[in-house]
C-alpha positions as CSV (number, residue, x, y, z in Angstrom):
1,X,96.9,163.1,180.4
2,X,99.4,164.5,182.9
3,X,99.9,162.8,186.2
4,X,99.4,164.9,189.3
5,X,102.6,165.8,191.1
6,X,102.7,164.8,194.8
7,X,105.1,164.9,197.7
8,X,106.3,161.6,199.1
9,X,108.6,161.0,202.0
10,X,110.7,157.8,202.3
11,X,113.0,156.6,205.1
12,X,116.2,154.7,204.3
13,X,117.0,152.9,207.5
14,X,120.7,152.7,206.7
15,X,121.0,156.2,205.3
16,X,124.2,156.6,207.2
17,X,125.6,154.0,204.8
18,X,124.4,156.1,201.9
19,X,125.3,159.5,203.5
20,X,128.2,160.0,201.2
21,X,126.1,158.7,198.3
22,X,123.1,161.0,198.5
23,X,123.9,162.0,194.9
24,X,123.4,158.3,193.9
25,X,120.0,158.2,195.6
26,X,119.2,161.5,193.8
27,X,120.2,160.0,190.4
28,X,118.3,156.8,191.0
29,X,115.0,158.7,191.7
30,X,115.5,161.0,188.7
31,X,115.8,157.9,186.5
32,X,112.1,157.2,187.2
33,X,111.0,160.9,186.8
34,X,113.6,163.3,185.4
35,X,111.4,166.2,186.5
36,X,111.3,165.2,190.1
37,X,112.4,167.4,193.0
38,X,114.5,165.3,195.4
39,X,115.9,166.3,198.8
40,X,117.9,163.9,201.0
41,X,118.5,164.4,204.8
42,X,121.1,162.0,206.3
43,X,120.3,163.2,209.8
44,X,116.7,162.1,209.7
45,X,117.4,159.3,207.1
46,X,114.6,160.8,204.9
47,X,114.3,161.4,201.2
48,X,111.6,163.8,200.1
49,X,110.4,163.6,196.5
50,X,108.0,165.7,194.5
51,X,107.2,163.6,191.5
52,X,104.5,162.4,189.2
53,X,105.9,158.8,189.6
54,X,104.0,156.4,191.7
55,X,105.1,155.5,195.2
56,X,105.5,151.9,194.2
57,X,107.7,152.8,191.2
58,X,110.0,154.9,193.4
59,X,110.2,152.3,196.2
60,X,111.0,149.5,193.6
61,X,113.7,151.6,192.0
62,X,115.4,152.4,195.3
63,X,115.2,148.7,196.3
64,X,116.7,147.6,192.9
65,X,119.5,150.1,193.4
66,X,120.4,148.6,196.8
67,X,118.8,151.4,198.8
68,X,115.6,149.8,200.3
69,X,113.2,152.4,201.7
70,X,109.9,152.7,203.4
71,X,107.3,155.3,203.0
72,X,107.2,157.6,206.0
73,X,103.9,157.4,208.0
74,X,101.4,160.0,207.0
75,X,102.9,160.4,203.5
């Protein structure tokens, strides 16, 4: 059974710290779902992910990688 793909938005409060490491955030998220679509925006400190992975799996992976995130309200 295939999981449904959904759009999730996360905010990384210290995204400016990771601004030069957006590629690292990208790779971390792809480690959970290699087919995910990931877009980072340092100006808004947001990461948008289209993935079949669960919100909790993505958040846990970001936290474990030292990039703690919160789900954006409404998403």
